N, C-alpha and C positions, 0 to 999 in steps of 0.2 A: 665712499671711503673704503668699504669692504671690497668693492669691485676693483679698486686700484691695487689693494693688497693681493687679491687673487691673481690679477694680471701680472704683478711682479713675481709672485710665487711660481707662476707658470713660465714666464719669459726668461728670468735670470738663470734658473737652473738648466733650462733647455739650452741656452747659449753656452754656458760653461761646460756642460756635458757633451754637447755637439762638437765642440772644439777638441775634446779629448778622445773621441772615437776615431777609429781608423777611417780612411777615405772611402772604403768600400761600402759602408753603411753604419747604421746605429744598432745598438743592441736592444733587445726586448725590454730589459730592465730600465734603460735610459728613457725609453718612450713611456713607460708606466710611472716614472718618478713624479712628474707633475700631478698626475691623478692621485697618487698616494699622498703627496704633500697637501693637496686640496682637502682630502678626506680628513687628514690629521688636524688641519686648521679648523674645519667645520666642527670636528668633535670637540676641540678645546674651546672654541668660541661659542658654540651654540648648544651642543648636546650635553656636555658635562655640567655647565651651570644650571641648565633646565632640570636635569635629574636631581641635582643637589637641592634646588628650590622645592621640587615636588616632595622630596624626602622630608624636608623641614616642615612643609605644610601638612603632610600626613601626621607627623609627630605632634604638631600644634593642635590639629583637630582631635586626635586621640586623647590629648591631655586636657581638653575642655572639661570644666566642672561647674557646678552650681555656684553662683556668686561672681563668676568672672565677668568683667566689663569688656565687651567685644564690639567690634565694628563690622558691619556687613559690606558686601560688595556694592550695595545700593546706597551706602553712606549712612545707614541707620546705626546709632549707637545705643546699646542697651545692656542690661545685666541679665545673665542667664538664670532663668527660674527653674527650668526643667529640661533634661536632655533625654530624648528617646533615641531609637536606633539611627534614624536619618533626619529627625526633626528636632529643632531647638526652639524652646519658648523663651522669648526675650521680653523683659519688662522695660518699656521705653518711657513710660510716664506713670504717674500714680493711677492705679486701676486700669492701665492700658498694657495688655500683653499681646504680642504677635508671635506667630509661628513662622520660622524660616527653615529652609533646608540647611543641613549642617555644612554643605559645600559652599553656602553663601557667606559663611563667616570668613572675613578677610584677615582679621588678626585680633589678638588679645591686647587690650589697652592696659588693664590692671588685673592682677591675679586676685581672685576672691578667696574666701574661706568657706569650707564645707560647713553647712549648718547642721 
């Protein structure tokens, strides 16, 4: 689907602009227009949403606190018992605590209260 859109973005403006140029040749700007349009589309479709996602993720990791119920990338659900610099201790069952890297936290399921 994306390939089809890229093809249309390159083909249609090239046809329209090629008809408007003088018979002697095309201008430098006209030849760069499809590349500029491709860059803009990639930025809007891929780069911008990814940077927004990363910003939200960093904010979520910075806001973690003791008592939050979280899910890890491995599918483990637990309650935060202790937060060190890059290590989070999760309580996953009675008397069962595990340590995971902070980056392995996928999301917060329920906000907890600081004890």
